[in-house]
C-alpha positions in Angstrom: -20.4 14.1 -18.2 -18.6 10.8 -18.1 -20.6 7.6 -17.8 -18.4 4.5 -17.2 -21.1 2.2 -18.6 -22.3 3.9 -21.7 -18.7 4.8 -22.8 -17.8 1.1 -22.9 -19.8 -0.8 -25.5 -18.0 -4.0 -24.5 -20.1 -4.2 -21.4 -23.4 -4.2 -23.3 -21.9 -6.9 -25.6 -21.4 -9.2 -22.6 -24.7 -8.3 -21.0 -26.5 -9.4 -24.2 -25.0 -12.9 -24.3 -27.4 -15.6 -25.5 -27.3 -17.4 -22.1 -28.8 -14.4 -20.4 -32.3 -15.4 -21.6 -32.1 -18.7 -19.6 -30.5 -17.0 -16.6 -33.1 -14.3 -16.3 -36.0 -16.7 -16.8 -34.7 -18.9 -13.9 -33.8 -15.9 -11.7 -37.3 -14.3 -12.2 -39.1 -17.7 -11.9 -40.6 -17.1 -15.4 -41.5 -13.5 -14.4 -43.9 -14.5 -11.7 -43.2 -11.5 -9.5 -44.4 -8.9 -12.0 -47.9 -8.7 -10.4 -46.4 -8.4 -6.8 -43.7 -5.7 -7.3 -44.2 -2.8 -9.6 -40.4 -2.8 -10.4 -40.3 -6.5 -11.3 -39.9 -7.3 -15.0 -42.8 -8.9 -16.9 -40.6 -10.5 -19.6 -36.9 -10.8 -20.7 -36.8 -7.6 -22.6 -38.2 -5.7 -19.6 -35.6 -7.3 -17.3 -32.7 -6.4 -19.7 -34.0 -2.9 -19.9 -34.0 -2.7 -16.0 -30.4 -4.0 -15.9 -29.4 -1.5 -18.5 -31.0 1.5 -16.7 -29.4 0.5 -13.3 -26.0 0.0 -14.9 -26.4 3.5 -16.5 -26.9 4.9 -13.0 -23.8 3.0 -11.8 -21.8 4.3 -14.7 -22.9 7.9 -14.1 -22.1 7.7 -10.4 -18.7 6.1 -11.1 -17.8 8.5 -13.9 -18.5 11.5 -11.7 -18.6 11.2 -8.0 -16.5 8.1 -7.3 -13.8 8.7 -9.9 -13.6 12.4 -8.9 -13.1 11.4 -5.3 -10.5 8.7 -6.0 -7.4 10.8 -5.8 -8.4 12.6 -2.6 -9.4 9.4 -1.0 -6.0 7.9 -1.8 -4.2 10.8 -0.1 -6.5 11.2 2.9 -7.4 7.5 3.7 -9.3 6.3 6.7 -8.2 6.7 10.3 -9.0 5.2 13.7 -10.6 7.2 16.5 -11.6 5.6 19.8 -11.7 2.1 18.3 -13.8 3.1 15.3 -13.0 3.7 11.7 -13.5 7.2 10.2 -13.7 6.9 6.4 -12.0 9.5 4.1 -14.4 12.2 3.2 -14.7 11.0 -0.3 -15.5 7.4 0.8 -18.4 8.6 3.0 -19.7 10.6 0.0 -19.4 7.6 -2.3 -21.3 5.3 0.2 -24.1 7.8 0.7 -24.4 8.3 -3.1 -24.7 4.5 -3.5 -27.3 4.3 -0.8 -29.4 7.1 -2.4 -29.1 5.4 -5.8 -30.3 2.1 -4.4 -27.2 0.2 -5.4 -26.8 -1.9 -2.2 -28.1 -5.5 -2.0 -28.4 -5.6 -5.8 -28.5 -9.4 -6.0 -30.8 -10.0 -3.1 -34.4 -11.0 -3.5 -37.1 -8.3 -3.7 -38.9 -9.7 -0.6 -35.8 -8.7 1.4 -35.4 -5.3 -0.2 -33.0 -6.1 -3.0 -33.2 -5.7 -6.8 -33.1 -9.5 -7.5 -30.3 -9.0 -10.1 -28.5 -12.0 -11.5 -24.8 -12.2 -10.6 -23.7 -11.1 -14.1 -25.1 -7.6 -14.1 -24.1 -7.2 -10.5 -20.5 -8.2 -11.4 -20.7 -5.8 -14.3 -21.4 -3.0 -11.8 -18.3 -4.2 -9.8 -16.2 -4.0 -12.9 -17.4 -0.4 -13.4 -16.9 0.6 -9.8 -13.4 -0.8 -9.8 -12.5 1.3 -12.8 -13.6 4.4 -10.9 -11.8 3.6 -7.6 -10.4 0.1 -7.0 -10.3 0.6 -3.2 -13.9 1.7 -3.0 -15.0 -1.4 -4.9 -13.9 -3.4 -1.9 -16.4 -1.6 0.4 -19.2 -1.5 -2.1 -18.6 -5.1 -3.3 -18.7 -6.6 0.2 -22.5 -6.4 -0.1 -22.2 -9.9 -1.7 -21.4 -11.3 1.8 -25.2 -11.1 2.2 -25.3 -14.0 -0.2 -23.9 -16.2 2.5 -26.7 -15.1 4.9 -29.3 -15.7 2.2 -28.0 -19.2 1.4 -27.2 -20.6 4.9 -28.8 -18.5 7.6 -32.3 -19.0 9.2 -35.3 -17.2 7.8 -35.4 -15.0 10.9 -31.7 -14.0 10.3 -32.4 -13.3 6.6 -35.3 -11.0 7.6 -33.2 -9.3 10.3 -30.0 -8.6 8.3 -30.5 -8.6 4.6 -32.9 -5.6 4.4 -30.3 -3.6 6.3 -27.7 -4.4 3.7 -30.1 -3.5 0.9 -30.8 -0.2 2.7 -27.0 0.6 2.7 -25.4 -0.9 5.7 -21.9 -2.3 5.1 -20.5 -5.8 5.6 -17.2 -7.6 6.2 -15.9 -11.2 6.3 -13.7 -11.7 9.3 -11.6 -14.7 8.5 -7.9 -14.0 8.8 -5.9 -14.0 12.1 -2.3 -13.1 12.9 -1.4 -16.8 12.9 -3.9 -17.9 10.3 -3.5 -16.4 6.9 -4.4 -18.6 4.0 -4.4 -21.6 6.4 -7.8 -20.8 7.8 -8.2 -24.2 9.6 -5.7 -22.6 12.1 -8.3 -20.0 13.1 -8.5 -19.8 16.9 -10.9 -16.9 17.7 -13.0 -18.4 20.4 -16.8 -18.8 20.3 -18.6 -19.7 23.5 -22.3 -20.7 23.5 -24.5 -19.0 26.1 -27.6 -20.3 27.8 -29.9 -18.1 25.6 -28.5 -19.6 22.4 -26.3 -16.7 21.5 -22.5 -16.8 21.4 -19.7 -14.7 22.8 -16.6 -14.2 20.6 -13.1 -13.5 22.0 -9.8 -13.1 20.1 -8.1 -11.1 17.4 -8.7 -10.8 13.6 -6.2 -9.2 11.2 -6.2 -7.9 7.6 -10.0 -7.5 7.7 -11.3 -5.4 4.8 -13.8 -2.8 6.0 -13.4 -4.3 9.5 -15.6 -1.7 11.2 -18.6 -2.6 9.1 -22.2 -2.8 10.4 -22.6 -6.5 9.9 -19.8 -9.1 10.1 -19.5 -12.7 9.1 -17.0 -14.2 11.5 -15.2 -17.6 11.3 -14.5 -18.8 14.9 -13.7 -21.9 16.8 -16.8 -23.3 18.4 -15.7 -26.8 19.4 -13.4 -27.1 22.4 -10.3 -29.2 22.0 -10.2 -29.0 18.1 -7.4 -27.6 16.0 -8.6 -28.1 12.5 -11.4 -27.0 10.2 -13.9 -29.3 11.7 -14.1 -27.2 14.8 -15.0 -24.0 13.1 -18.4 -22.4 12.7 -19.7 -19.2 11.0 -21.2 -16.4 13.1 -23.0 -13.1 12.4 -21.9 -10.2 14.5 -23.9 -7.0 14.7 -21.9 -3.8 15.4 -24.9 -2.4 17.3 -24.2 -5.0 20.0 -20.7 -3.8 20.7 -17.7 -5.9 21.9 -15.4 -5.3 18.9 -12.9 -2.5 18.6 -10.5 -1.6 15.8 -7.0 -1.7 17.2 -5.3 -0.3 14.0 -5.6 0.2 10.3 -2.9 -1.2 8.2 -0.7 1.3 6.3 -1.0 -0.3 2.8 0.8 0.2 -0.5 -2.5 0.7 -2.4 -6.3 0.6 -2.2 -5.8 3.2 0.5 -9.4 4.2 0.9 -10.4 0.7 1.9 -9.6 0.3 5.7 -7.8 -3.0 6.4 -8.3 -3.5 10.1 -7.0 -5.4 13.1 -10.0 -6.2 15.3 -10.2 -7.2 19.0 -13.2 -9.2 20.0 -14.0 -9.1 23.7 -17.2 -10.9 24.7 -18.8 -9.8 21.4 -22.3 -11.2 21.1 -23.0 -13.1 17.9 -25.4 -15.5 16.3 -24.6 -18.9 14.8 -25.0 -18.8 11.0 -26.2 -22.2 9.7 -24.9 -25.4 11.3 -22.0 -25.8 13.8 -18.7 -27.2 12.4 -19.6 -26.1 8.8 -17.9 -22.7 9.0 -14.8 -23.5 7.0 -15.9 -26.7 5.3 -19.0 -25.3 3.6 -19.7 -21.6 4.3 -16.2 -20.1 3.8 -15.8 -22.0 0.6 -19.0 -20.5 -0.7 -18.0 -17.1 0.5 -14.6 -17.3 -1.0 -15.9 -18.3 -4.4 -18.0 -15.2 -4.5 -15.1 -13.1 -3.3 -12.8 -14.5 -6.0 -15.3 -13.6 -8.7 -15.5 -10.1 -7.2 -11.7 -9.8 -7.3 -11.7 -10.9 -10.9 -14.2 -8.1 -11.6 -12.0 -5.7 -9.7 -9.0 -6.8 -11.7 -10.8 -6.2 -15.0 -11.8 -2.7 -13.8 -8.1 -2.1 -13.1 -7.1 -3.3 -16.5 -9.7 -1.0 -18.1 -8.5 2.1 -16.4 -4.8 1.2 -17.0 -5.5 0.7 -20.7 -7.4 3.9 -21.1 -4.8 5.9 -19.2 -2.0 4.4 -21.4 -4.0 4.9 -24.6 -4.8 8.5 -23.9 -1.2 9.4 -23.0 0.2 7.6 -26.0 -2.1 9.6 -28.3 -1.2 12.9 -26.7 2.5 12.5 -26.0 4.8 13.5 -28.9 8.4 12.5 -29.4 10.6 12.9 -32.4 7.9 14.8 -34.2 5.0 12.3 -33.8 2.7 10.8 -31.2 4.3 7.8 -29.4 1.4 5.6 -30.3 2.8 5.5 -33.9 6.0 3.7 -32.7 5.8 -0.2 -33.0 7.1 -0.7 -29.4 4.2 1.3 -28.1 1.3 0.2 -30.3 2.3 -3.4 -29.8 2.2 -2.8 -26.0 -1.2 -1.2 -26.2 -2.7 -3.9 -28.4 -1.5 -6.5 -26.0 -2.9 -4.6 -23.0 -6.3 -4.4 -24.8 -6.2 -8.1 -25.7 -5.5 -9.0 -22.0 -8.3 -6.8 -20.9 -10.8 -8.2 -23.4 -9.7 -11.8 -22.6 -10.0 -11.4 -18.9 -13.4 -9.7 -19.2 -14.6 -12.5 -21.5 -13.6 -15.1 -18.9 -15.1 -13.0 -16.1 -18.5 -13.0 -17.6 -18.4 -16.6 -18.8 -17.7 -17.5 -15.2 -20.5 -15.2 -13.8 -23.0 -16.8 -16.2 -22.1 -20.3 -14.9 -22.4 -19.1 -11.3 -25.8 -17.5 -12.1 -27.1 -20.8 -13.5 -26.1 -23.1 -10.7 -27.1 -20.6 -8.0 -30.5 -20.2 -9.7 -31.0 -23.9 -9.6 -29.9 -24.1 -6.0 -32.4 -21.4 -5.1 -35.2 -23.1 -7.0 -34.4 -26.4 -5.2 -35.4 -24.7 -1.9 -38.9 -24.1 -3.3 -39.5 -27.4 -5.2 -37.8 -30.6 -6.3 -35.7 -30.1 -9.4 -36.5 -32.3 -12.5 -33.8 -34.8 -13.5 -32.8 -32.5 -16.4 -32.5 -29.5 -14.0 -30.4 -31.5 -11.6 -28.1 -32.6 -14.4 -27.7 -29.0 -15.6 -27.2 -27.7 -12.1 -24.4 -30.2 -11.5 -22.7 -29.3 -14.8 -22.9 -25.5 -14.3 -21.6 -25.9 -10.7 -18.6 -27.9 -12.0 -17.9 -25.3 -14.8 -18.2 -22.4 -12.2 -15.7 -24.2 -9.9 -13.3 -24.6 -12.8 -13.6 -21.1 -14.1 -13.6 -19.1 -10.8 -9.9 -19.8 -10.0 -8.9 -19.2 -13.6 -10.7 -15.9 -13.7 -9.3 -14.7 -10.4 -5.8 -15.9 -11.0 -5.3 -14.8 -14.6 -7.3 -11.6 -14.5 -5.4 -10.4 -11.5 -2.0 -11.2 -13.1 -3.1 -9.4 -16.3 -4.2 -6.3 -14.4 -0.8 -6.2 -12.7 0.9 -6.5 -16.1 -1.4 -3.8 -17.6 -0.8 -1.4 -14.7 3.0 -2.0 -15.2 2.8 -1.3 -18.9 0.6 1.8 -18.3 3.4 3.3 -16.3 6.0 2.2 -18.9 4.1 4.0 -21.6 4.0 7.1 -19.5 7.8 6.9 -19.0 9.2 9.1 -16.3 5.9 10.9 -15.9 4.2 7.6 -14.9 6.5 7.5 -11.8 5.1 10.8 -10.6 1.9 11.2 -8.5 0.7 13.8 -11.0 -0.8 10.9 -13.1 -3.5 8.4 -12.1 -1.4 5.5 -13.4 0.8 5.7 -10.3 -2.2 5.0 -8.0 -3.6 2.4 -10.4 -0.2 0.6 -10.3 -0.3 0.5 -6.4 -3.9 -0.6 -6.3 -3.4 -3.4 -8.8 -0.8 -5.2 -6.8 -3.1 -6.7 -4.1 -5.4 -8.4 -6.6 -3.1 -11.3 -7.1 -2.7 -11.7 -3.4 -5.9 -11.4 -1.4 -8.8 -13.8 -1.5 -6.3 -16.5 -2.4 -3.0 -15.8 -4.1 -2.4 -16.8 -7.7 -0.6 -19.8 -6.5 -3.6 -21.0 -4.5 -5.8 -20.4 -7.6 -3.5 -22.8 -9.4 -4.1 -25.4 -6.6 -7.9 -24.9 -7.0 -7.8 -25.1 -10.8 -5.4 -28.0 -11.5 -7.9 -30.7 -10.6 -10.2 -29.4 -13.3 -7.3 -29.6 -15.7 -6.4 -33.1 -14.9 -9.9 -34.5 -14.6 -11.2 -33.1 -17.9 -13.5 -30.2 -16.9 -11.5 -27.8 -19.0 -11.8 -30.1 -21.9 -15.6 -30.0 -21.5 -15.3 -26.3 -22.0 -13.0 -26.5 -24.9 -15.2 -29.1 -26.7 -18.3 -26.8 -26.2 -16.4 -23.9 -27.7 -15.3 -26.0 -30.7 -18.9 -27.1 -31.2 -20.1 -23.5 -31.2 -17.6 -22.7 -33.9 -18.2 -25.8 -36.0 -20.9 -24.1 -38.1 -18.2 -21.7 -39.5 -16.1 -18.8 -38.6 -15.3 -15.3 -40.1 -12.4 -15.5 -42.6 -10.4 -13.1 -40.5 -10.4 -15.6 -37.6 -9.7 -18.8 -39.5 -5.9 -18.7 -38.8 -6.6 -18.1 -35.1 -9.0 -21.1 -35.0 -6.4 -23.3 -36.6 -3.8 -22.2 -34.1 -6.2 -23.1 -31.3 -6.6 -26.6 -32.6 -2.8 -27.0 -32.5 -2.6 -25.4 -29.0 -5.2 -27.8 -27.7 -3.3 -30.8 -29.0 -0.1 -29.6 -27.3 -2.1 -28.9 -24.1 -3.6 -32.4 -24.0 -0.2 -34.0 -24.8 1.4 -32.0 -21.9 -1.3 -33.2 -19.5 -0.8 -36.8 -20.6 2.9 -36.5 -20.2 2.7 -35.0 -16.6 0.1 -37.6 -15.5 2.0 -40.5 -17.0 4.8 -39.9 -14.4 2.3 -40.8 -11.6 4.2 -38.5 -9.3 2.1 -36.1 -7.2 5.0 -33.7 -6.6 5.6 -33.6 -10.3 2.0 -32.7 -11.0 2.2 -29.9 -8.4 5.4 -28.6 -9.9 3.9 -28.4 -13.4 0.4 -27.3 -12.2 1.1 -23.6 -12.9 2.1 -24.3 -16.5 -0.9 -26.5 -17.2 -3.3 -24.0 -15.7 -1.8 -21.2 -17.7 -2.1 -23.2 -20.8 -5.7 -24.0 -20.0 -6.6 -20.4 -19.2 -4.9 -19.1 -22.4 -6.8 -21.6 -24.6 -10.1 -20.9 -22.9 -9.8 -17.2 -23.2 -8.6 -17.4 -26.8 -11.7 -19.4 -27.6 -14.0 -17.0 -25.8 -12.5 -14.1 -27.8 -13.2 -15.9 -31.0 -16.8 -16.4 -30.0 -17.0 -12.7 -29.0 -15.5 -11.8 -32.4 -18.1 -14.0 -34.1 -20.9 -11.9 -32.5 -19.1 -8.5 -32.7 -16.4 -7.4 -35.2 -15.0 -5.0 -32.6 -13.3 -8.0 -30.9 -11.5 -9.3 -34.0 -8.3 -7.4 -33.3 -8.1 -8.6 -29.7 -8.9 -12.1 -30.8 -6.0 -12.1 -33.2 -3.5 -10.5 -30.8 -4.4 -12.7 -27.9 -4.3 -15.8 -30.0 -0.7 -15.1 -30.9 0.1 -14.4 -27.3 -1.6 -17.6 -26.2 0.2 -19.6 -28.8 3.6 -18.4 -27.4 2.6 -19.3 -23.9 1.3 -22.7 -24.8 4.4 -23.5 -27.0 6.8 -22.4 -24.2 5.1 -24.5 -21.5 4.7 -27.4 -23.8 8.4 -27.4 -24.7 9.4 -27.1 -21.0 7.3 -30.1 -20.0 8.5 -32.2 -23.0 12.1 -31.6 -22.0 11.7 -32.0 -18.3 11.9 -35.1 -16.0 10.6 -35.4 -12.5 14.1 -35.8 -11.0 15.0 -32.4 -12.3 12.7 -30.8 -9.7 15.8 -31.1 -7.4 17.4 -28.2 -9.4 14.8 -25.8 -7.9 15.0 -26.8 -4.3 16.9 -24.7 -1.8 
């Protein structure tokens, strides 16, 4: 029987990272709930054993039920009847199986019905679910919308909604509109306050993932006469109250089991979440950071299944008297796929650990004043999380698209047929670099951390960790990284020296790609230091990163701001 957790030792490697001891102690408040809840851990080892056992359940469910249903779900898909979504049969089975296994609301506190998991093991579960069925990960993964209710809603709202999510009810975030895609400050769905303090919502939302969910977070315009983000608030809509119908489900290229809906709001009763006017400025930003981390996990899951499908086929397929994996053109491709997978997974969990730490401090701050040292750490980890989140989402989604492409290439003509899973994987992969902020928008989010030195803080910390020595097999890679970092810093200095905002924007993609490649190369060296199984990927990725950094460095060195005119229409 397949288990998508136990068959992948890389996951346990990342779960056992040294920072987890600090993360778990903060999350568990030094294990103070052990006497209150019989399933709360009493020390670090007990907590890690809990995570391991739950992830085994996730892995078993994914390796059997969810993976087995994936092909049928892709063919059947959801449909609309009388303004409501009817899931594919396999999707309904998957959701019920997750409910019965207690895998909803994993990161929510125990007092609200959750498992109180840190973000890292929860994201690991998302990685596993995506490998089984990328579209289903969207439905299951939207449970993290409950984090917004937990962080910003009233205690009464927390008690009302979060236990329902933990019991298995689904969520959605209703942000996009027909005339407001990435430009969310243009949202015009109207929110009108009523005498009893509730609100009525009227308008249309489009491209809403799982749009017929039980509980919705809705961005709407609450302030009359406004046209920008300062007039937007966040609302909680309960499907039980009615007033929202599904007009249609989009006919998509991939992730077919995940219903992407157009919704019509007609006097839909809702509750204000948090404060007025903060919907976009504060709450959506927090919501999107979580969503981007989720898409990074989804992308890693896609890379995993793409690599495994390609590897299995290459071992089995024989041409000219031998398995095609023996041909350099194929084994180079497979080694590169594995390196991209390992690099993106390393960055994913590095990011999730930083998110865990700053969120833990934020939560503790609601209970007591942080010490000066805790405030300093919280600020640092928040900055590092802000820097790594767009890098993880942007680069991991691009890598999963490349790996899905190469998976089909290794299959040859067979990969173009629906007889093989790689055709579905290829279609599912494409959306990852588009939704929750395109790769281009991730560059916009990441560039300020490149130009203001946050990335250099990370690089310096990795250098310090490797200062005590490195395995002989990795010495060349480390030396290469020192040279790459010099070229990266010279490129930044050159771009900033021009003092031209348009020039910085034009070169942002190259600088961000250099930063991401260097960070992931360092992370793989650190992984290889702890675990020999990563040595090959560390070496392969290092050579790939070196080529990227050299190419971008040369381009910047031989380019002047006036040459941007060549590229304009």
